[in-house]
Backbone bond lengths (Angstrom), bond angles and torsions (degrees), N, CA, C in turn:
res aa  C-N    CA-C-N  psi(-1)  N-CA   C-N-CA  omega(-1)  CA-C   N-CA-C  phi
1 M - - - 1.436 - - 1.525 111.09 -
2 A 1.298 117.60 -36.19 1.462 121.26 -179.79 1.525 111.19 -63.31
3 D 1.334 116.96 -33.44 1.459 119.82 179.39 1.519 111.65 -63.89
4 T 1.320 117.84 -40.77 1.462 119.79 179.73 1.525 111.18 -68.92
5 E 1.321 116.86 -33.51 1.464 119.64 176.14 1.520 110.66 -64.15
6 Q 1.324 117.55 -40.47 1.459 121.35 178.70 1.520 110.96 -65.21
7 V 1.319 117.44 -40.69 1.461 121.64 177.85 1.522 109.88 -63.75
8 D 1.336 116.86 -44.62 1.458 120.96 178.65 1.528 111.01 -62.00
9 D 1.326 117.07 -43.27 1.460 121.58 177.94 1.518 110.72 -62.71
10 S 1.322 116.79 -41.01 1.454 121.68 179.69 1.530 110.92 -64.72
11 K 1.317 116.89 -43.32 1.469 120.93 177.60 1.522 110.83 -62.86
12 Q 1.335 116.05 -41.52 1.457 120.11 179.90 1.521 110.46 -65.74
13 A 1.329 117.31 -39.09 1.459 120.97 179.50 1.533 110.54 -63.39
14 V 1.315 116.88 -40.64 1.466 120.94 178.11 1.524 109.99 -65.47
15 K 1.323 116.01 -43.85 1.464 121.01 179.01 1.536 110.77 -61.81
16 D 1.335 116.61 -43.84 1.468 120.97 178.82 1.525 111.30 -63.73
17 E 1.317 116.76 -40.03 1.466 120.84 179.23 1.527 110.82 -63.55
18 R 1.320 116.52 -42.56 1.474 120.06 177.83 1.518 111.11 -63.49
19 R 1.331 116.73 -42.75 1.465 120.28 179.95 1.520 110.87 -64.78
20 A 1.320 117.47 -41.04 1.468 121.14 178.14 1.524 110.53 -63.39
21 A 1.322 117.24 -41.00 1.472 120.99 179.29 1.526 111.07 -64.21
22 K 1.338 116.63 -40.89 1.465 120.56 178.59 1.528 111.03 -65.74
23 L 1.326 116.45 -44.44 1.463 120.39 177.47 1.524 111.08 -62.70
24 A 1.329 117.33 -40.81 1.466 121.30 178.94 1.523 110.75 -60.90
25 Q 1.323 116.55 -39.31 1.458 120.54 178.47 1.531 110.00 -65.83
26 Q 1.327 117.29 -41.02 1.465 121.06 178.22 1.526 110.95 -65.36
27 I 1.321 116.65 -40.29 1.469 121.05 177.86 1.525 110.03 -63.91
28 S 1.319 116.76 -45.17 1.464 121.08 179.34 1.525 111.34 -62.27
29 S 1.325 117.42 -39.60 1.471 121.47 177.54 1.526 110.60 -63.67
30 F 1.334 115.98 -42.48 1.463 120.33 177.56 1.525 109.96 -61.03
31 A 1.327 115.70 -47.36 1.465 120.38 -179.19 1.528 111.02 -59.97
32 Q 1.307 116.77 -42.29 1.468 120.99 -180.00 1.531 110.43 -64.69
33 A 1.313 117.61 -40.60 1.462 121.59 -178.69 1.527 112.92 -71.27
34 H 1.333 116.90 -21.36 1.469 120.53 -174.78 1.526 113.22 -116.21
35 G 1.313 117.24 18.26 1.462 120.57 176.48 1.516 114.07 72.26
36 G 1.305 117.41 22.36 1.458 123.05 -176.65 1.514 109.02 118.27
37 A 1.319 116.51 165.93 1.462 119.72 -179.33 1.515 111.01 -158.23
38 E 1.317 114.03 158.72 1.452 123.27 172.78 1.521 106.40 -130.81
39 G 1.317 117.09 162.51 1.445 118.82 -177.71 1.509 114.13 -145.67
40 Q 1.320 114.27 174.33 1.461 122.83 176.40 1.516 106.89 -149.13
41 I 1.318 116.74 138.37 1.457 121.64 179.57 1.524 108.85 -105.75
42 A 1.327 115.90 130.05 1.464 120.89 179.11 1.521 109.23 -126.81
43 Y 1.317 116.59 127.31 1.460 122.03 176.23 1.519 108.43 -69.39
44 I 1.325 117.81 128.87 1.467 120.80 -178.56 1.530 112.75 -117.60
45 G 1.311 116.23 21.29 1.457 120.02 176.51 1.513 112.69 93.29
46 R 1.314 116.10 -147.96 1.462 121.26 -175.53 1.520 112.74 -62.36
47 K 1.314 117.66 -21.84 1.466 121.80 179.11 1.521 111.84 -72.19
48 G 1.328 118.09 -20.32 1.459 120.78 179.13 1.507 112.88 123.32
49 S 1.327 115.19 -135.73 1.459 121.17 -178.98 1.523 109.60 -134.96
50 R 1.306 115.06 142.96 1.458 122.69 -179.11 1.529 108.71 -98.93
51 I 1.319 115.86 130.06 1.462 121.53 174.99 1.521 106.37 -103.54
52 V 1.322 116.96 109.14 1.458 121.96 178.24 1.521 107.23 -91.25
53 L 1.329 116.14 128.61 1.462 121.77 -179.09 1.520 109.75 -114.76
54 V 1.319 116.17 137.70 1.459 121.88 175.23 1.520 106.99 -128.13
55 G 1.337 115.15 120.42 1.455 120.46 179.70 1.511 111.91 -79.34
56 D 1.323 115.81 160.47 1.461 120.11 177.99 1.522 112.14 -63.90
57 D 1.342 117.34 -20.00 1.459 121.18 177.79 1.529 112.78 -90.06
58 G 1.328 117.82 3.56 1.458 122.07 179.55 1.517 114.06 94.33
59 G 1.336 117.08 -10.80 1.454 120.07 176.96 1.525 109.99 -67.11
60 W 1.308 116.23 152.37 1.459 118.51 -178.10 1.521 110.86 -144.86
61 G 1.302 114.84 162.57 1.453 121.70 179.00 1.510 108.68 -169.34
62 D 1.310 116.01 -179.80 1.453 119.01 178.61 1.517 110.76 -149.51
63 L 1.301 114.55 160.48 1.458 124.23 177.18 1.518 107.36 -135.08
64 V 1.323 116.73 154.93 1.459 120.41 177.67 1.523 109.00 -118.54
65 A 1.320 115.07 128.52 1.462 122.32 176.63 1.526 107.90 -105.02
66 P 1.327 117.33 150.34 1.469 119.51 -177.91 1.525 114.32 -66.97
67 T 1.334 117.63 -24.75 1.463 122.00 178.65 1.526 109.54 -144.19
68 Y 1.323 115.13 162.93 1.469 119.49 176.19 1.528 110.38 -63.54
69 A 1.330 117.09 -39.09 1.470 120.82 -179.16 1.529 111.25 -62.12
70 V 1.316 117.54 -40.47 1.465 120.97 178.03 1.531 109.91 -66.36
71 A 1.328 116.89 -41.59 1.467 120.59 178.06 1.521 110.80 -62.31
72 R 1.313 117.05 -45.61 1.470 121.80 179.53 1.534 110.17 -60.98
73 S 1.323 117.02 -44.65 1.462 121.44 178.97 1.530 110.63 -61.42
74 A 1.324 116.94 -41.56 1.471 121.21 -179.07 1.525 111.96 -63.24
75 V 1.325 117.28 -46.19 1.466 118.65 -178.91 1.529 111.09 -68.94
76 E 1.324 116.78 -34.02 1.465 119.35 176.77 1.525 110.78 -65.28
77 K 1.332 117.24 -41.87 1.460 121.35 178.95 1.529 111.49 -65.10
78 S 1.323 116.47 -35.17 1.464 120.31 -177.60 1.527 112.35 -76.27
79 G 1.326 116.74 -24.39 1.463 120.71 177.48 1.518 115.54 83.27
80 I 1.336 118.17 11.23 1.464 118.96 179.57 1.530 110.54 -79.71
81 T 1.316 115.77 161.17 1.455 121.60 173.84 1.519 108.31 -75.48
82 V 1.320 116.75 134.72 1.461 121.54 -179.44 1.525 108.88 -115.61
83 H 1.319 115.88 129.13 1.463 122.23 178.18 1.519 109.85 -98.55
84 E 1.309 115.88 148.43 1.464 121.03 177.69 1.530 111.22 -73.71
85 D 1.327 116.62 -35.84 1.463 121.76 -177.22 1.522 109.93 -128.17
86 F 1.309 115.15 156.92 1.462 120.91 176.67 1.524 107.74 -102.34
87 D 1.319 115.45 75.97 1.451 119.45 -178.99 1.525 110.41 -151.19
88 G 1.313 116.31 178.31 1.454 122.23 174.84 1.515 114.27 60.15
89 D 1.326 115.16 -136.31 1.461 121.79 -176.49 1.528 112.18 -60.54
90 F 1.317 116.04 -35.18 1.463 119.61 -179.93 1.531 110.87 -64.49
91 A 1.309 117.79 -49.62 1.470 121.46 -179.90 1.526 111.18 -64.32
92 A 1.320 117.34 -32.19 1.463 121.10 -178.71 1.525 112.26 -67.74
93 K 1.321 118.30 -16.65 1.465 121.60 179.11 1.526 113.17 -74.16
94 V 1.334 117.32 -19.05 1.463 121.26 -177.88 1.528 109.66 -71.75
95 E 1.317 116.11 128.70 1.460 121.15 175.58 1.521 108.14 -105.57
96 T 1.314 115.81 124.83 1.459 120.57 178.62 1.518 109.31 -108.18
97 G 1.309 115.07 154.97 1.457 121.46 179.48 1.511 110.85 -124.09
98 P 1.315 116.60 -168.07 1.465 121.11 -178.41 1.530 113.29 -58.40
99 Y 1.323 117.23 -38.11 1.461 119.74 -179.34 1.524 110.87 -59.61
100 E 1.332 116.29 -48.48 1.460 120.01 -178.19 1.529 111.25 -63.41
101 W 1.340 116.99 -40.17 1.458 119.96 -179.31 1.518 111.06 -64.64
102 T 1.322 117.20 -40.72 1.462 118.49 179.33 1.508 110.82 -73.20
103 R 1.290 116.70 -38.73 1.460 120.83 -176.00 1.529 111.89 -71.96
104 M 1.325 117.14 -42.90 1.462 119.86 -172.53 1.516 113.60 -95.20
105 A 1.336 118.11 -40.58 1.459 118.43 -172.41 1.518 113.54 -132.24
106 G 1.290 117.00 -12.30 1.460 119.95 -174.27 1.509 114.80 -57.43
107 I 1.314 116.80 -39.94 1.459 120.68 -178.19 1.534 109.82 -63.51
108 Q 1.333 117.15 -41.34 1.454 120.40 -178.10 1.529 112.92 -70.43
109 I 1.335 117.53 -28.81 1.468 119.16 -177.26 1.519 112.45 -105.86
110 G 1.344 116.32 18.20 1.443 120.17 173.63 1.521 114.72 90.49
111 G 1.322 117.31 12.31 1.457 120.14 178.20 1.517 111.06 -77.36
112 P 1.338 116.45 175.38 1.462 119.78 179.92 1.525 112.09 -63.94
113 S 1.304 115.75 151.04 1.465 119.41 179.30 1.514 109.54 -80.06
114 N 1.312 116.05 165.68 1.450 121.47 179.59 1.538 111.36 -101.09
115 G 1.317 117.30 16.23 1.447 121.74 -174.97 1.465 115.72 -82.15
């Protein structure tokens, strides 16, 4: 029984490595398109971990990794700066536009609905 567990662990490790490499490539592409990037990893429960990316031009996006370890490996492979928290100077780099205001807060402050 121990042999099958080792095989399963080995297969999972290979799968995780491939996923981290793919995420790293996506992060690097984002960074290249936005003049550089920084990120933050947030655990989102059973779904995995969210990698929030903020470009040097204020553009932002996110990716979801199946585990925190895969997310950590991806950002390390990509070479971006990783912040522990999404606050302060890092959060201030995000530029939002009309879409974000209507989608996230517009309804509460009297903006147009998204319906």
